[in-house]
ROFI-195826 format. One record per residue (C-alpha): residue in three letters; x, y, z; residue number from 1. Coordinates in steps of 0.001 Angstrom, whole numbers, plus 500000, padded with zeros to 6 digits. Layout:
BEGIN
gumar residuo = ALA	X = X	Y = Y	Z = Z	num = NUM
...
***
This chain:
BEGIN
gumar residuo = MET	X = 513547	Y = 553228	Z = 481664	num = 1
gumar residuo = LEU	X = 513682	Y = 552321	Z = 485205	num = 2
gumar residuo = ALA	X = 517501	Y = 551621	Z = 486514	num = 3
gumar residuo = ILE	X = 518188	Y = 548937	Z = 488576	num = 4
gumar residuo = THR	X = 519891	Y = 549978	Z = 491166	num = 5
gumar residuo = PRO	X = 520843	Y = 547767	Z = 494896	num = 6
gumar residuo = ARG	X = 517607	Y = 549731	Z = 496449	num = 7
gumar residuo = THR	X = 514913	Y = 549137	Z = 493614	num = 8
gumar residuo = ALA	X = 516622	Y = 545305	Z = 493678	num = 9
gumar residuo = THR	X = 515395	Y = 545008	Z = 496718	num = 10
gumar residuo = PHE	X = 512013	Y = 546630	Z = 496151	num = 11
gumar residuo = PHE	X = 511161	Y = 544264	Z = 493705	num = 12
gumar residuo = ARG	X = 512668	Y = 541764	Z = 495309	num = 13
gumar residuo = ILE	X = 514957	Y = 540078	Z = 492817	num = 14
gumar residuo = LYS	X = 518005	Y = 538809	Z = 493958	num = 15
gumar residuo = PRO	X = 521443	Y = 538794	Z = 492450	num = 16
gumar residuo = LYS	X = 522733	Y = 536365	Z = 490533	num = 17
gumar residuo = ARG	X = 525523	Y = 534175	Z = 492988	num = 18
gumar residuo = ILE	X = 528480	Y = 533659	Z = 491190	num = 19
gumar residuo = PRO	X = 530393	Y = 530439	Z = 492118	num = 20
gumar residuo = ARG	X = 532842	Y = 530143	Z = 494195	num = 21
gumar residuo = GLN	X = 536040	Y = 528822	Z = 492365	num = 22
gumar residuo = LEU	X = 539641	Y = 527481	Z = 492968	num = 23
gumar residuo = SER	X = 543308	Y = 529723	Z = 492579	num = 24
gumar residuo = ARG	X = 545256	Y = 528776	Z = 489428	num = 25
gumar residuo = ASP	X = 548499	Y = 528104	Z = 492026	num = 26
gumar residuo = ARG	X = 545903	Y = 525790	Z = 494723	num = 27
gumar residuo = ARG	X = 544043	Y = 523411	Z = 491585	num = 28
gumar residuo = LYS	X = 547522	Y = 522632	Z = 490511	num = 29
gumar residuo = HIS	X = 548236	Y = 521918	Z = 493810	num = 30
gumar residuo = LEU	X = 545441	Y = 519976	Z = 494674	num = 31
gumar residuo = ILE	X = 545502	Y = 518350	Z = 490911	num = 32
gumar residuo = GLU	X = 549297	Y = 516400	Z = 491759	num = 33
gumar residuo = THR	X = 547840	Y = 515388	Z = 495017	num = 34
gumar residuo = ALA	X = 545227	Y = 513719	Z = 493981	num = 35
gumar residuo = ALA	X = 547062	Y = 512108	Z = 490694	num = 36
gumar residuo = ALA	X = 549631	Y = 510594	Z = 493256	num = 37
gumar residuo = ILE	X = 546640	Y = 509014	Z = 495392	num = 38
gumar residuo = LEU	X = 545073	Y = 507444	Z = 491781	num = 39
gumar residuo = GLN	X = 547989	Y = 506495	Z = 490599	num = 40
gumar residuo = GLN	X = 548353	Y = 503830	Z = 493533	num = 41
gumar residuo = GLY	X = 544390	Y = 502185	Z = 492954	num = 42
gumar residuo = HIS	X = 544546	Y = 498674	Z = 492057	num = 43
gumar residuo = PRO	X = 543075	Y = 496732	Z = 489714	num = 44
gumar residuo = THR	X = 542475	Y = 500228	Z = 488013	num = 45
gumar residuo = HIS	X = 543183	Y = 503948	Z = 488513	num = 46
gumar residuo = PHE	X = 539462	Y = 504525	Z = 489411	num = 47
gumar residuo = ALA	X = 539225	Y = 502400	Z = 492948	num = 48
gumar residuo = TYR	X = 540272	Y = 506031	Z = 495142	num = 49
gumar residuo = GLU	X = 538215	Y = 508184	Z = 492753	num = 50
gumar residuo = GLY	X = 535014	Y = 508109	Z = 495360	num = 51
gumar residuo = ALA	X = 537119	Y = 508466	Z = 498174	num = 52
gumar residuo = THR	X = 539404	Y = 511261	Z = 496935	num = 53
gumar residuo = THR	X = 536263	Y = 513282	Z = 495697	num = 54
gumar residuo = HIS	X = 534505	Y = 512969	Z = 499607	num = 55
gumar residuo = GLY	X = 537740	Y = 514209	Z = 500580	num = 56
gumar residuo = LEU	X = 538201	Y = 517642	Z = 498720	num = 57
gumar residuo = ARG	X = 534300	Y = 518109	Z = 498981	num = 58
gumar residuo = SER	X = 534387	Y = 517641	Z = 502736	num = 59
gumar residuo = SER	X = 537492	Y = 519661	Z = 503552	num = 60
gumar residuo = LEU	X = 536404	Y = 522724	Z = 501079	num = 61
gumar residuo = CYS	X = 533140	Y = 522526	Z = 503024	num = 62
gumar residuo = LEU	X = 534861	Y = 522963	Z = 506376	num = 63
gumar residuo = GLN	X = 536628	Y = 525655	Z = 504938	num = 64
gumar residuo = GLY	X = 532942	Y = 527799	Z = 504251	num = 65
gumar residuo = TRP	X = 532595	Y = 526774	Z = 500781	num = 66
gumar residuo = PRO	X = 528710	Y = 526015	Z = 500225	num = 67
gumar residuo = TRP	X = 528623	Y = 522209	Z = 499286	num = 68
gumar residuo = LEU	X = 527561	Y = 522836	Z = 495222	num = 69
gumar residuo = ASP	X = 530516	Y = 524659	Z = 494633	num = 70
gumar residuo = ALA	X = 532733	Y = 522402	Z = 496495	num = 71
gumar residuo = ASP	X = 531329	Y = 519592	Z = 495197	num = 72
gumar residuo = THR	X = 531553	Y = 521530	Z = 491554	num = 73
gumar residuo = ALA	X = 535556	Y = 521425	Z = 492633	num = 74
gumar residuo = ALA	X = 536024	Y = 518556	Z = 493974	num = 75
gumar residuo = LYS	X = 535068	Y = 516638	Z = 490556	num = 76
gumar residuo = ASP	X = 536778	Y = 519045	Z = 488610	num = 77
gumar residuo = VAL	X = 540380	Y = 518330	Z = 490662	num = 78
gumar residuo = VAL	X = 539336	Y = 514742	Z = 489892	num = 79
gumar residuo = ASP	X = 539146	Y = 514727	Z = 486395	num = 80
gumar residuo = ALA	X = 541942	Y = 517023	Z = 485737	num = 81
gumar residuo = ALA	X = 544254	Y = 514158	Z = 488048	num = 82
gumar residuo = LEU	X = 542674	Y = 511432	Z = 485925	num = 83
gumar residuo = ARG	X = 543649	Y = 512877	Z = 482784	num = 84
gumar residuo = GLN	X = 547013	Y = 513495	Z = 484144	num = 85
gumar residuo = ILE	X = 547903	Y = 510096	Z = 484520	num = 86
gumar residuo = GLY	X = 546116	Y = 508984	Z = 481482	num = 87
gumar residuo = ALA	X = 543173	Y = 506758	Z = 483284	num = 88
gumar residuo = VAL	X = 540703	Y = 505428	Z = 480944	num = 89
gumar residuo = ARG	X = 537441	Y = 504644	Z = 481620	num = 90
gumar residuo = PRO	X = 535717	Y = 501113	Z = 480208	num = 91
gumar residuo = THR	X = 533603	Y = 501082	Z = 477848	num = 92
gumar residuo = TRP	X = 529834	Y = 499764	Z = 478127	num = 93
gumar residuo = GLN	X = 530597	Y = 496619	Z = 476630	num = 94
gumar residuo = GLN	X = 533152	Y = 496145	Z = 479016	num = 95
gumar residuo = GLY	X = 531253	Y = 496785	Z = 482139	num = 96
gumar residuo = GLN	X = 528713	Y = 494020	Z = 480974	num = 97
gumar residuo = ILE	X = 528199	Y = 490283	Z = 483556	num = 98
gumar residuo = SER	X = 528812	Y = 488338	Z = 480554	num = 99
gumar residuo = TYR	X = 532257	Y = 490465	Z = 479630	num = 100
gumar residuo = THR	X = 535534	Y = 488564	Z = 479081	num = 101
gumar residuo = GLU	X = 538329	Y = 488373	Z = 477010	num = 102
gumar residuo = GLU	X = 537211	Y = 486097	Z = 474778	num = 103
gumar residuo = SER	X = 534333	Y = 488304	Z = 474116	num = 104
gumar residuo = THR	X = 536685	Y = 491024	Z = 473494	num = 105
gumar residuo = ILE	X = 537918	Y = 489299	Z = 470070	num = 106
gumar residuo = ASP	X = 534436	Y = 488811	Z = 468265	num = 107
gumar residuo = HIS	X = 531496	Y = 491047	Z = 468665	num = 108
gumar residuo = THR	X = 529541	Y = 489746	Z = 466037	num = 109
gumar residuo = ARG	X = 528228	Y = 486678	Z = 468193	num = 110
gumar residuo = CYS	X = 525374	Y = 486614	Z = 470211	num = 111
gumar residuo = ALA	X = 525817	Y = 487270	Z = 473923	num = 112
gumar residuo = ASN	X = 524209	Y = 484329	Z = 474915	num = 113
gumar residuo = GLU	X = 526437	Y = 481386	Z = 476249	num = 114
gumar residuo = ASP	X = 524308	Y = 478718	Z = 475019	num = 115
gumar residuo = CYS	X = 523481	Y = 480330	Z = 471519	num = 116
gumar residuo = GLY	X = 527032	Y = 481614	Z = 469989	num = 117
gumar residuo = ARG	X = 525375	Y = 482486	Z = 466680	num = 118
gumar residuo = PRO	X = 526780	Y = 485662	Z = 464798	num = 119
gumar residuo = VAL	X = 524347	Y = 488534	Z = 464915	num = 120
gumar residuo = ALA	X = 523957	Y = 491581	Z = 462914	num = 121
gumar residuo = ILE	X = 524089	Y = 495338	Z = 462593	num = 122
gumar residuo = GLY	X = 521572	Y = 497330	Z = 464500	num = 123
gumar residuo = ASP	X = 519990	Y = 500414	Z = 463394	num = 124
gumar residuo = ASN	X = 522346	Y = 502943	Z = 465793	num = 125
gumar residuo = GLY	X = 525106	Y = 501471	Z = 463538	num = 126
gumar residuo = ARG	X = 526022	Y = 498981	Z = 466343	num = 127
gumar residuo = TRP	X = 526194	Y = 495275	Z = 466599	num = 128
gumar residuo = ARG	X = 523560	Y = 493760	Z = 468492	num = 129
gumar residuo = LYS	X = 523956	Y = 491838	Z = 471396	num = 130
gumar residuo = TYR	X = 521506	Y = 488779	Z = 471296	num = 131
gumar residuo = CYS	X = 520677	Y = 487155	Z = 467793	num = 132
gumar residuo = SER	X = 517336	Y = 486748	Z = 468721	num = 133
gumar residuo = SER	X = 514301	Y = 487680	Z = 471247	num = 134
gumar residuo = GLU	X = 514490	Y = 483818	Z = 472205	num = 135
gumar residuo = CYS	X = 517997	Y = 484607	Z = 472859	num = 136
gumar residuo = MET	X = 517712	Y = 487303	Z = 475142	num = 137
gumar residuo = SER	X = 514473	Y = 485810	Z = 477051	num = 138
gumar residuo = ARG	X = 516664	Y = 482844	Z = 477973	num = 139
gumar residuo = HIS	X = 520149	Y = 484901	Z = 479207	num = 140
gumar residuo = HIS	X = 518415	Y = 486830	Z = 481222	num = 141
gumar residuo = ALA	X = 516478	Y = 484397	Z = 482818	num = 142
gumar residuo = LYS	X = 519948	Y = 482444	Z = 483543	num = 143
gumar residuo = MET	X = 520927	Y = 485816	Z = 485040	num = 144
gumar residuo = ALA	X = 517979	Y = 485829	Z = 487230	num = 145
gumar residuo = ASP	X = 518285	Y = 482298	Z = 487944	num = 146
gumar residuo = ARG	X = 522069	Y = 482988	Z = 489273	num = 147
gumar residuo = PHE	X = 521449	Y = 486268	Z = 491188	num = 148
gumar residuo = GLY	X = 517820	Y = 485428	Z = 492556	num = 149
gumar residuo = PHE	X = 516677	Y = 489130	Z = 491319	num = 150
gumar residuo = ARG	X = 513848	Y = 487677	Z = 489521	num = 151
gumar residuo = ARG	X = 510957	Y = 484586	Z = 488777	num = 152
gumar residuo = THR	X = 510876	Y = 483553	Z = 485511	num = 153
gumar residuo = ARG	X = 506718	Y = 482551	Z = 484417	num = 154
gumar residuo = ALA	X = 508330	Y = 478788	Z = 483842	num = 155
gumar residuo = GLU	X = 508774	Y = 479247	Z = 487615	num = 156
gumar residuo = TYR	X = 505664	Y = 481220	Z = 488610	num = 157
gumar residuo = LEU	X = 502967	Y = 478865	Z = 486615	num = 158
gumar residuo = ALA	X = 505048	Y = 475419	Z = 488117	num = 159
gumar residuo = PHE	X = 504814	Y = 477234	Z = 491533	num = 160
gumar residuo = HIS	X = 500825	Y = 477570	Z = 491437	num = 161
gumar residuo = ALA	X = 500728	Y = 474198	Z = 489668	num = 162
gumar residuo = ALA	X = 502274	Y = 472953	Z = 492435	num = 163
gumar residuo = ASN	X = 500107	Y = 474883	Z = 494962	num = 164
gumar residuo = ARG	X = 496999	Y = 473028	Z = 493067	num = 165
gumar residuo = GLU	X = 498108	Y = 469369	Z = 493598	num = 166
gumar residuo = LYS	X = 498959	Y = 470274	Z = 497495	num = 167
gumar residuo = ARG	X = 495128	Y = 471546	Z = 497685	num = 168
gumar residuo = LYS	X = 493599	Y = 468723	Z = 496161	num = 169
gumar residuo = GLN	X = 495653	Y = 466263	Z = 497926	num = 170
gumar residuo = ALA	X = 494245	Y = 468585	Z = 501274	num = 171
gumar residuo = THR	X = 490283	Y = 467119	Z = 500319	num = 172
gumar residuo = ALA	X = 489081	Y = 464378	Z = 501774	num = 173
gumar residuo = GLN	X = 485676	Y = 462579	Z = 501216	num = 174
gumar residuo = ARG	X = 482927	Y = 462657	Z = 503570	num = 175
gumar residuo = ASP	X = 479436	Y = 461651	Z = 504206	num = 176
gumar residuo = CYS	X = 476521	Y = 464561	Z = 504143	num = 177
gumar residuo = ALA	X = 474886	Y = 465307	Z = 507350	num = 178
gumar residuo = TRP	X = 471509	Y = 465309	Z = 505423	num = 179
gumar residuo = CYS	X = 471386	Y = 463396	Z = 502200	num = 180
gumar residuo = GLY	X = 474600	Y = 460861	Z = 503075	num = 181
gumar residuo = ARG	X = 476507	Y = 461106	Z = 499778	num = 182
gumar residuo = MET	X = 480011	Y = 461530	Z = 499233	num = 183
gumar residuo = PHE	X = 481664	Y = 465065	Z = 498452	num = 184
gumar residuo = LEU	X = 484648	Y = 466449	Z = 498801	num = 185
gumar residuo = HIS	X = 485678	Y = 467888	Z = 501887	num = 186
gumar residuo = LEU	X = 488591	Y = 470851	Z = 501986	num = 187
gumar residuo = ASP	X = 490872	Y = 470808	Z = 505562	num = 188
gumar residuo = ARG	X = 492073	Y = 473813	Z = 505579	num = 189
gumar residuo = ARG	X = 488376	Y = 475133	Z = 506441	num = 190
gumar residuo = SER	X = 488489	Y = 476844	Z = 509822	num = 191
gumar residuo = GLU	X = 485025	Y = 474726	Z = 510488	num = 192
gumar residuo = PRO	X = 484548	Y = 471357	Z = 509576	num = 193
gumar residuo = GLN	X = 481589	Y = 471143	Z = 506442	num = 194
gumar residuo = ALA	X = 479157	Y = 468908	Z = 507424	num = 195
gumar residuo = TYR	X = 476396	Y = 469000	Z = 504370	num = 196
gumar residuo = CYS	X = 477525	Y = 468819	Z = 501015	num = 197
gumar residuo = CYS	X = 475383	Y = 472104	Z = 499212	num = 198
gumar residuo = ASP	X = 473088	Y = 475060	Z = 500549	num = 199
gumar residuo = ALA	X = 469761	Y = 472956	Z = 499763	num = 200
gumar residuo = CYS	X = 470882	Y = 470585	Z = 502239	num = 201
gumar residuo = ARG	X = 472329	Y = 472540	Z = 505338	num = 202
gumar residuo = LYS	X = 468397	Y = 474508	Z = 505113	num = 203
gumar residuo = ALA	X = 466473	Y = 471238	Z = 504288	num = 204
gumar residuo = ALA	X = 468373	Y = 470353	Z = 507944	num = 205
gumar residuo = VAL	X = 467865	Y = 474214	Z = 509750	num = 206
gumar residuo = SER	X = 464283	Y = 473623	Z = 508924	num = 207
gumar residuo = ALA	X = 463999	Y = 470212	Z = 509961	num = 208
gumar residuo = ALA	X = 465600	Y = 470885	Z = 513423	num = 209
gumar residuo = LEU	X = 463202	Y = 474089	Z = 513872	num = 210
gumar residuo = ARG	X = 460113	Y = 471338	Z = 513247	num = 211
gumar residuo = LYS	X = 461783	Y = 469603	Z = 516149	num = 212
gumar residuo = LEU	X = 461074	Y = 472604	Z = 518636	num = 213
gumar residuo = ALA	X = 458482	Y = 471936	Z = 521445	num = 214
gumar residuo = GLU	X = 455721	Y = 474270	Z = 522019	num = 215
gumar residuo = LYS	X = 456081	Y = 477024	Z = 524784	num = 216
gumar residuo = ALA	X = 453695	Y = 479874	Z = 525700	num = 217
gumar residuo = CYS	X = 454609	Y = 483663	Z = 524976	num = 218
gumar residuo = ALA	X = 455670	Y = 485046	Z = 527707	num = 219
gumar residuo = ARG	X = 453275	Y = 488173	Z = 527184	num = 220
gumar residuo = CYS	X = 449535	Y = 486786	Z = 525690	num = 221
gumar residuo = GLY	X = 449964	Y = 482941	Z = 527515	num = 222
gumar residuo = THR	X = 449162	Y = 481652	Z = 523228	num = 223
gumar residuo = MET	X = 451200	Y = 478799	Z = 522637	num = 224
gumar residuo = PHE	X = 453233	Y = 479044	Z = 519597	num = 225
gumar residuo = ARG	X = 456198	Y = 476793	Z = 518056	num = 226
gumar residuo = PRO	X = 459349	Y = 478953	Z = 518321	num = 227
gumar residuo = LYS	X = 461616	Y = 479578	Z = 515343	num = 228
gumar residuo = TYR	X = 464747	Y = 479458	Z = 517087	num = 229
gumar residuo = ALA	X = 465244	Y = 478585	Z = 521020	num = 230
gumar residuo = LYS	X = 465365	Y = 481571	Z = 523078	num = 231
gumar residuo = ALA	X = 461992	Y = 482741	Z = 521292	num = 232
gumar residuo = LYS	X = 459767	Y = 484151	Z = 523883	num = 233
gumar residuo = PHE	X = 456447	Y = 486114	Z = 521814	num = 234
gumar residuo = CYS	X = 454623	Y = 484331	Z = 519416	num = 235
gumar residuo = GLY	X = 454567	Y = 487690	Z = 517238	num = 236
gumar residuo = LYS	X = 456133	Y = 491258	Z = 516503	num = 237
gumar residuo = GLU	X = 452920	Y = 492361	Z = 518519	num = 238
gumar residuo = CYS	X = 453802	Y = 490777	Z = 521966	num = 239
gumar residuo = MET	X = 457177	Y = 491755	Z = 521493	num = 240
gumar residuo = ALA	X = 456808	Y = 495900	Z = 520259	num = 241
gumar residuo = LEU	X = 453996	Y = 495782	Z = 523692	num = 242
gumar residuo = ALA	X = 456168	Y = 493676	Z = 525773	num = 243
gumar residuo = PHE	X = 458497	Y = 496683	Z = 525340	num = 244
gumar residuo = SER	X = 456511	Y = 498949	Z = 525419	num = 245
gumar residuo = ARG	X = 456043	Y = 502017	Z = 528336	num = 246
gumar residuo = PRO	X = 452577	Y = 501675	Z = 530098	num = 247
gumar residuo = VAL	X = 449437	Y = 503461	Z = 529603	num = 248
gumar residuo = LYS	X = 449005	Y = 506631	Z = 531303	num = 249
gumar residuo = PRO	X = 446028	Y = 509344	Z = 532403	num = 250
gumar residuo = CYS	X = 446498	Y = 512259	Z = 530257	num = 251
gumar residuo = GLU	X = 446866	Y = 515724	Z = 533228	num = 252
gumar residuo = ALA	X = 444721	Y = 517771	Z = 530243	num = 253
gumar residuo = CYS	X = 441696	Y = 515573	Z = 528884	num = 254
gumar residuo = GLY	X = 442035	Y = 512050	Z = 531626	num = 255
gumar residuo = ASN	X = 442085	Y = 510010	Z = 528565	num = 256
gumar residuo = LEU	X = 444335	Y = 506835	Z = 528188	num = 257
gumar residuo = PHE	X = 447388	Y = 507308	Z = 526358	num = 258
gumar residuo = ARG	X = 450933	Y = 505193	Z = 525863	num = 259
gumar residuo = PRO	X = 454218	Y = 507275	Z = 526199	num = 260
gumar residuo = LYS	X = 456263	Y = 507759	Z = 523320	num = 261
gumar residuo = PHE	X = 459433	Y = 508839	Z = 524193	num = 262
gumar residuo = LYS	X = 459459	Y = 508686	Z = 527731	num = 263
gumar residuo = ASN	X = 457705	Y = 507104	Z = 530698	num = 264
gumar residuo = ASP	X = 456807	Y = 510662	Z = 532381	num = 265
gumar residuo = GLU	X = 455066	Y = 512350	Z = 529544	num = 266
gumar residuo = ARG	X = 452598	Y = 513752	Z = 531171	num = 267
gumar residuo = PHE	X = 449834	Y = 514646	Z = 527826	num = 268
gumar residuo = CYS	X = 448724	Y = 512537	Z = 525095	num = 269
gumar residuo = GLY	X = 449121	Y = 514796	Z = 522407	num = 270
gumar residuo = PRO	X = 450084	Y = 518473	Z = 520795	num = 271
gumar residuo = THR	X = 446723	Y = 519941	Z = 522161	num = 272
gumar residuo = CYS	X = 446371	Y = 519125	Z = 525627	num = 273
gumar residuo = ARG	X = 449981	Y = 520093	Z = 526373	num = 274
gumar residuo = HIS	X = 449369	Y = 523569	Z = 524675	num = 275
gumar residuo = GLY	X = 446660	Y = 523931	Z = 526228	num = 276
gumar residuo = SER	X = 447557	Y = 523076	Z = 529856	num = 277
gumar residuo = TYR	X = 449779	Y = 526043	Z = 529217	num = 278
gumar residuo = SER	X = 447720	Y = 528491	Z = 528306	num = 279
gumar residuo = ARG	X = 445084	Y = 527518	Z = 531194	num = 280
gumar residuo = LYS	X = 448273	Y = 528398	Z = 533742	num = 281
gumar residuo = PRO	X = 447099	Y = 531736	Z = 535561	num = 282
gumar residuo = SER	X = 449514	Y = 535096	Z = 534688	num = 283
gumar residuo = GLY	X = 451149	Y = 536653	Z = 537503	num = 284
gumar residuo = PHE	X = 450180	Y = 540389	Z = 536110	num = 285
gumar residuo = ARG	X = 446760	Y = 541608	Z = 538390	num = 286
gumar residuo = CYS	X = 445349	Y = 545193	Z = 537514	num = 287
gumar residuo = GLU	X = 445104	Y = 547442	Z = 539926	num = 288
gumar residuo = ALA	X = 442577	Y = 550502	Z = 539293	num = 289
gumar residuo = ALA	X = 444347	Y = 554275	Z = 539102	num = 290
gumar residuo = GLU	X = 444132	Y = 556249	Z = 542018	num = 291
***
C-alpha cells in the first residue's frame, strides 16, 4: 500500500488540510471582556455597536498577519460570546416587522392589516397567520408600497394608462382629406402632418400628380415619353442600360465589334480570341543545327 509522505503528496499535488488559526485561551478571554464593555454601552439596544466591534477585531487580526477567513471567524466568535455575557437577546421576527407596536404584542391573533383587525387562524406550521385573507394581505402590501414608494399597485398602473389614453384622444384633431375632402382624425404627435385619410387616397393623389408631368425626350434615343417622376431621363430600362454601358470596339484578334463587359481596355471579344492570340505569339526558342 502506498504511504502518503510529503514527497508523494508533492508528486500527486495533494494539498495538506489547512488548520484554521485560533486565539489562545487568555487572549480570547481578554477580548471578550473588552468587547462586552463596548457593547454594553450601545443604545437603544446592546446590538448598536455589534458591526463596528466585529469590524475592528477583524481588521486588527488581519493587520497582525491573520488570514481574512480566520480573522472573521474569530471576531464573530468573540462578539457572540460578549453578547451572551451581557445578556443581550435578539428580537423575534414579529418584533422586526414594520407594523410591530407595543399594542400588537398583546394579541397576535388579529389581522396585521390596520383597517381589518379580524381574528386569524393558526397555519400549518403551528404559528398564527399574519393576515386573515389574501385580500387583506394585498391591501396591506399596497399601503406599505404607497407609503414607502417601492412598488406601484395594479390599480395605479391601470389608472396611469387610462390617463395616457385620454391624453392621446385629446391630442387628435379633425381635418379634411387632401384628396377626397372628408373629415378624419389626425394625431398631432406625428412628425409630419397626415394629409390623406387612407392609403387609397394617398395612392390616387400620387398617380394624379404623375399624370400632370409633361412629356419629355429620352436622353439617349430622343423618343418622347411621359416620366413617372420628375427626374427621369430615359424612356425605359434598355436606354438607361445602353447609356451607362461601355462603347463598342473591334476585337484585336478577329476584328468583330463587341461591347466590353468588365473594363474599357478589353482587347478581345471572348476567350477563344484571347487564347488564340496567346498561342500565335512567337517563341523565344530557336532550333540550331548540331555540329
